[in-house]
Every structure is written in C-alpha cells, then in structure tokens.
C-alpha positions as protocol buffer text, in pm:
chain_id: "A"
residue {
  index: 1
  type: MET
  ca { x: -1469 y: 538 z: -732 }
}
residue {
  index: 2
  type: ALA
  ca { x: -1198 y: 464 z: -987 }
}
residue {
  index: 3
  type: ALA
  ca { x: -838 y: 438 z: -872 }
}
residue {
  index: 4
  type: MET
  ca { x: -574 y: 560 z: -1119 }
}
residue {
  index: 5
  type: LEU
  ca { x: -197 y: 592 z: -1082 }
}
residue {
  index: 6
  type: ASP
  ca { x: 86 y: 580 z: -1338 }
}
residue {
  index: 7
  type: GLY
  ca { x: -90 y: 351 z: -1584 }
}
residue {
  index: 8
  type: PHE
  ca { x: -265 y: 153 z: -1312 }
}
residue {
  index: 9
  type: ARG
  ca { x: -644 y: 164 z: -1306 }
}
residue {
  index: 10
  type: ALA
  ca { x: -913 y: -9 z: -1102 }
}
residue {
  index: 11
  type: VAL
  ca { x: -1255 y: 90 z: -1230 }
}
residue {
  index: 12
  type: PRO
  ca { x: -1570 y: -57 z: -1073 }
}
residue {
  index: 13
  type: ARG
  ca { x: -1878 y: -130 z: -1280 }
}
residue {
  index: 14
  type: TRP
  ca { x: -2209 y: -242 z: -1133 }
}
residue {
  index: 15
  type: SER
  ca { x: -2482 y: -467 z: -1269 }
}
residue {
  index: 16
  type: ASP
  ca { x: -2755 y: -654 z: -1081 }
}
residue {
  index: 17
  type: GLY
  ca { x: -2577 y: -644 z: -745 }
}
residue {
  index: 18
  type: VAL
  ca { x: -2244 y: -759 z: -888 }
}
residue {
  index: 19
  type: ALA
  ca { x: -1940 y: -532 z: -890 }
}
residue {
  index: 20
  type: THR
  ca { x: -1687 y: -590 z: -1166 }
}
residue {
  index: 21
  type: VAL
  ca { x: -1359 y: -413 z: -1099 }
}
residue {
  index: 22
  type: VAL
  ca { x: -1170 y: -376 z: -1426 }
}
residue {
  index: 23
  type: VAL
  ca { x: -800 y: -356 z: -1344 }
}
residue {
  index: 24
  type: SER
  ca { x: -520 y: -257 z: -1581 }
}
residue {
  index: 25
  type: GLY
  ca { x: -147 y: -198 z: -1555 }
}
residue {
  index: 26
  type: GLU
  ca { x: 93 y: -324 z: -1288 }
}
residue {
  index: 27
  type: ILE
  ca { x: -10 y: -421 z: -937 }
}
residue {
  index: 28
  type: ASP
  ca { x: 283 y: -381 z: -702 }
}
residue {
  index: 29
  type: TYR
  ca { x: 393 y: -217 z: -375 }
}
residue {
  index: 30
  type: VAL
  ca { x: 291 y: 127 z: -504 }
}
residue {
  index: 31
  type: THR
  ca { x: -42 y: 41 z: -665 }
}
residue {
  index: 32
  type: ALA
  ca { x: -172 y: -243 z: -444 }
}
residue {
  index: 33
  type: PRO
  ca { x: -309 y: 2 z: -181 }
}
residue {
  index: 34
  type: HIS
  ca { x: -518 y: 162 z: -458 }
}
residue {
  index: 35
  type: LEU
  ca { x: -653 y: -178 z: -560 }
}
residue {
  index: 36
  type: ARG
  ca { x: -726 y: -255 z: -195 }
}
residue {
  index: 37
  type: GLN
  ca { x: -919 y: 72 z: -160 }
}
residue {
  index: 38
  type: ALA
  ca { x: -1120 y: 11 z: -478 }
}
residue {
  index: 39
  type: LEU
  ca { x: -1216 y: -335 z: -351 }
}
residue {
  index: 40
  type: ASP
  ca { x: -1304 y: -200 z: -5 }
}
residue {
  index: 41
  type: ASP
  ca { x: -1526 y: 64 z: -166 }
}
residue {
  index: 42
  type: CYS
  ca { x: -1709 y: -205 z: -361 }
}
residue {
  index: 43
  type: LEU
  ca { x: -1748 y: -433 z: -59 }
}
residue {
  index: 44
  type: ALA
  ca { x: -1889 y: -143 z: 145 }
}
residue {
  index: 45
  type: ARG
  ca { x: -2189 y: -149 z: -91 }
}
residue {
  index: 46
  type: ARG
  ca { x: -2252 y: -516 z: 1 }
}
residue {
  index: 47
  type: PRO
  ca { x: -2258 y: -672 z: -346 }
}
residue {
  index: 48
  type: ARG
  ca { x: -2366 y: -1028 z: -411 }
}
residue {
  index: 49
  type: ARG
  ca { x: -2026 y: -1083 z: -571 }
}
residue {
  index: 50
  type: VAL
  ca { x: -1715 y: -895 z: -673 }
}
residue {
  index: 51
  type: ASP
  ca { x: -1551 y: -996 z: -1000 }
}
residue {
  index: 52
  type: ILE
  ca { x: -1202 y: -862 z: -1058 }
}
residue {
  index: 53
  type: ASP
  ca { x: -1114 y: -852 z: -1427 }
}
residue {
  index: 54
  type: PHE
  ca { x: -739 y: -899 z: -1478 }
}
residue {
  index: 55
  type: ARG
  ca { x: -752 y: -898 z: -1860 }
}
residue {
  index: 56
  type: GLU
  ca { x: -533 y: -586 z: -1882 }
}
residue {
  index: 57
  type: VAL
  ca { x: -306 y: -654 z: -1582 }
}
residue {
  index: 58
  type: THR
  ca { x: 54 y: -681 z: -1700 }
}
residue {
  index: 59
  type: PHE
  ca { x: 219 y: -762 z: -1365 }
}
residue {
  index: 60
  type: CYS
  ca { x: 109 y: -860 z: -1015 }
}
residue {
  index: 61
  type: ASP
  ca { x: 335 y: -922 z: -716 }
}
residue {
  index: 62
  type: LEU
  ca { x: 276 y: -1040 z: -359 }
}
residue {
  index: 63
  type: CYS
  ca { x: 136 y: -702 z: -259 }
}
residue {
  index: 64
  type: GLY
  ca { x: -136 y: -741 z: -520 }
}
residue {
  index: 65
  type: LEU
  ca { x: -207 y: -1099 z: -417 }
}
residue {
  index: 66
  type: ASN
  ca { x: -233 y: -991 z: -54 }
}
residue {
  index: 67
  type: ALA
  ca { x: -487 y: -724 z: -153 }
}
residue {
  index: 68
  type: LEU
  ca { x: -694 y: -992 z: -329 }
}
residue {
  index: 69
  type: LEU
  ca { x: -674 y: -1236 z: -37 }
}
residue {
  index: 70
  type: ARG
  ca { x: -769 y: -962 z: 209 }
}
residue {
  index: 71
  type: ALA
  ca { x: -1067 y: -865 z: -7 }
}
residue {
  index: 72
  type: ARG
  ca { x: -1178 y: -1228 z: -28 }
}
residue {
  index: 73
  type: ARG
  ca { x: -1172 y: -1258 z: 353 }
}
residue {
  index: 74
  type: LYS
  ca { x: -1382 y: -942 z: 382 }
}
residue {
  index: 75
  type: ALA
  ca { x: -1622 y: -1061 z: 110 }
}
residue {
  index: 76
  type: ARG
  ca { x: -1672 y: -1399 z: 279 }
}
residue {
  index: 77
  type: ALA
  ca { x: -1732 y: -1232 z: 616 }
}
residue {
  index: 78
  type: ALA
  ca { x: -2002 y: -1018 z: 451 }
}
residue {
  index: 79
  type: GLY
  ca { x: -2161 y: -1313 z: 269 }
}
residue {
  index: 80
  type: SER
  ca { x: -2037 y: -1202 z: -74 }
}
residue {
  index: 81
  type: GLY
  ca { x: -1838 y: -1391 z: -332 }
}
residue {
  index: 82
  type: LEU
  ca { x: -1513 y: -1276 z: -490 }
}
residue {
  index: 83
  type: ARG
  ca { x: -1332 y: -1413 z: -792 }
}
residue {
  index: 84
  type: VAL
  ca { x: -1062 y: -1304 z: -1035 }
}
residue {
  index: 85
  type: LEU
  ca { x: -1134 y: -1330 z: -1407 }
}
residue {
  index: 86
  type: ASN
  ca { x: -911 y: -1335 z: -1714 }
}
residue {
  index: 87
  type: VAL
  ca { x: -579 y: -1394 z: -1539 }
}
residue {
  index: 88
  type: SER
  ca { x: -290 y: -1430 z: -1782 }
}
residue {
  index: 89
  type: GLU
  ca { x: -114 y: -1763 z: -1795 }
}
residue {
  index: 90
  type: SER
  ca { x: 208 y: -1588 z: -1690 }
}
residue {
  index: 91
  type: ILE
  ca { x: 62 y: -1432 z: -1375 }
}
residue {
  index: 92
  type: ASP
  ca { x: -118 y: -1756 z: -1289 }
}
residue {
  index: 93
  type: ALA
  ca { x: 198 y: -1965 z: -1338 }
}
residue {
  index: 94
  type: HIS
  ca { x: 434 y: -1729 z: -1153 }
}
residue {
  index: 95
  type: LEU
  ca { x: 211 y: -1606 z: -870 }
}
residue {
  index: 96
  type: PHE
  ca { x: -124 y: -1773 z: -810 }
}
residue {
  index: 97
  type: ARG
  ca { x: -35 y: -2141 z: -861 }
}
residue {
  index: 98
  type: PRO
  ca { x: 303 y: -2148 z: -683 }
}
residue {
  index: 99
  type: LEU
  ca { x: 153 y: -1978 z: -379 }
}
residue {
  index: 100
  type: GLY
  ca { x: -158 y: -2196 z: -369 }
}
residue {
  index: 101
  type: ALA
  ca { x: -395 y: -1912 z: -453 }
}
residue {
  index: 102
  type: GLY
  ca { x: -538 y: -2062 z: -770 }
}
residue {
  index: 103
  type: ASP
  ca { x: -879 y: -2090 z: -606 }
}
residue {
  index: 104
  type: LEU
  ca { x: -916 y: -1711 z: -641 }
}
residue {
  index: 105
  type: ILE
  ca { x: -934 y: -1752 z: -1017 }
}
residue {
  index: 106
  type: ALA
  ca { x: -1276 y: -1816 z: -1166 }
}
residue {
  index: 107
  type: PRO
  ca { x: -1312 y: -2144 z: -1355 }
}
residue {
  index: 108
  type: LYS
  ca { x: -1273 y: -2110 z: -1730 }
}
residue {
  index: 109
  type: VAL
  ca { x: -1645 y: -2171 z: -1781 }
}
residue {
  index: 110
  type: ALA
  ca { x: -1722 y: -1864 z: -1566 }
}
residue {
  index: 111
  type: ARG
  ca { x: -1471 y: -1661 z: -1765 }
}
residue {
  index: 112
  type: ALA
  ca { x: -1647 y: -1752 z: -2090 }
}
residue {
  index: 113
  type: ASP
  ca { x: -1985 y: -1663 z: -1935 }
}
residue {
  index: 114
  type: ARG
  ca { x: -1856 y: -1319 z: -1833 }
}
residue {
  index: 115
  type: LEU
  ca { x: -1722 y: -1250 z: -2180 }
}
residue {
  index: 116
  type: ALA
  ca { x: -2067 y: -1323 z: -2323 }
}
residue {
  index: 117
  type: ASP
  ca { x: -2229 y: -1061 z: -2094 }
}
C-alpha cells in the first residue's frame, strides 16, 4: 500500500521476494509515521530484503532515521535484510554519518547494481 501525504510518498514495489520502497519528499515528524507504516506493511509479507530508495528524498530528520532503525530491527528479527539506497550526500553528511547510522546505507557497488536492474 502506498503512503502519500503533502508531497511525501512511499511506494512499495516487489520483485523476486525483494521489496523496494521508493520514497520521495520530506521525511519528518508528520510523514515518518507513514514511512514506518509502509515499511511495516512490507515486512509483514516477509521479504528476503527491503530496499528503501531515497533518490527523491529532499529532507530526513531524526523521526525518519528512527523509522529506518526500527524497521531494520524488525527485519533482522524476521531474518530479512534492510538497506537504504541512493542517499544524497547532504542527508548522509548531516544525519546518517554524524549519528553513526551509515551502516544503513547500501555500499556504492550495491547502488550501482540496483540502478542496472
């Protein structure tokens, strides 16, 4: 189920047991619960992995990061993987790296592989 609110979108796509949630817009106090719900919906289907595509995310605050960390805990508990793809340098530098959450971001090689799909 796609979550949409004031320019924010989280749209899941499925292929071979992998959910790719394409996110766009700002992730903040208002929209993070919608991201959390979209990720929970995907995890309920027990995917092999959940990829979260941040290519069109323009802003992400601590509420968004908390939604991602929560989803990763749930994914690990269910035996699934979870990674964030295509994170902008700005969001990485101002949120992920300073808070020690860089391990959520897929390695650049994986990003290039996803773009080729």
